C-alpha positions in Angstrom: 245.4 -29.9 -227.2 244.2 -33.4 -227.0 243.9 -35.8 -229.9 240.0 -35.5 -229.8 240.2 -31.7 -229.9 242.2 -31.9 -233.1 239.9 -34.4 -234.8 236.5 -32.9 -234.0 235.3 -29.3 -234.3 234.4 -27.7 -231.0 230.7 -27.8 -231.8 230.7 -31.6 -231.8 233.0 -32.2 -228.8 231.3 -33.6 -225.7 232.6 -34.3 -222.3 232.5 -37.7 -220.6 229.3 -36.9 -218.6 227.5 -36.0 -221.8 228.9 -39.1 -223.5 227.6 -41.3 -220.7 224.2 -39.6 -221.0 224.2 -40.1 -224.7 225.0 -43.8 -224.3 222.2 -44.1 -221.8 219.8 -42.4 -224.3 220.9 -44.7 -227.1 220.4 -47.8 -224.9 216.9 -46.4 -224.0 216.2 -45.9 -227.7 217.2 -49.4 -228.5 215.0 -50.9 -225.7 212.1 -48.6 -226.8 212.2 -49.8 -230.4 212.4 -53.4 -229.3 209.4 -53.1 -227.1 207.4 -51.3 -229.8 208.5 -53.8 -232.4 207.3 -56.7 -230.3 203.9 -55.0 -229.9 203.7 -54.4 -233.6 204.6 -58.0 -234.2 201.8 -59.2 -232.0 199.4 -56.8 -233.8 200.4 -58.2 -237.1 199.8 -61.7 -235.8 196.3 -60.9 -234.7 195.6 -59.1 -238.0 196.6 -62.2 -239.9 194.3 -64.3 -237.6 191.5 -61.9 -238.2 191.9 -62.2 -241.9 191.9 -65.9 -241.7 188.6 -65.9 -239.7 187.0 -63.4 -242.0 187.9 -65.6 -245.0 186.4 -68.6 -243.3 183.2 -66.7 -242.4 183.8 -66.5 -238.7 183.2 -62.8 -238.5 182.6 -62.5 -234.8 185.9 -64.3 -234.1 187.6 -62.1 -236.7 186.2 -59.0 -235.0 187.7 -60.1 -231.6 191.1 -60.7 -233.2 190.9 -57.2 -234.9 190.3 -55.6 -231.5 193.3 -57.4 -230.1 195.4 -56.3 -233.0 194.4 -52.6 -232.5 195.2 -52.9 -228.8 198.7 -54.1 -229.5 199.2 -51.3 -232.1 198.1 -48.8 -229.6 200.5 -50.3 -227.0 203.3 -50.0 -229.5 202.5 -46.4 -230.3 202.4 -45.5 -226.6 205.8 -47.1 -226.0 207.2 -45.0 -228.9 205.5 -41.9 -227.7 206.8 -42.2 -224.1 210.1 -43.6 -224.9 211.2 -41.3 -227.7 209.9 -38.0 -226.3 213.4 -36.8 -225.5 213.8 -36.1 -229.3 211.5 -33.1 -228.8 213.3 -31.9 -225.7 216.9 -32.1 -226.9 218.6 -28.8 -227.4 220.1 -27.9 -230.7 
């Protein structure tokens, strides 16, 4: 028996190939969340600009910023949807 076999129950032991795959999946997750966060950050920026323009009575300009904000929110959600779909395909 190896040290790892003594420390972990058989149900949670993984081999090196599975470990590398898991590491790749984790790296993919990190990148996915970063991309989504950047898009949400841009959406927030455009929402704040829209609010400013609405407050100043520039409703047409505010509308354009709102459209841009919604686009970035949609991009972020697409990134998450595509990047995190492996959660639904992982075996128990």
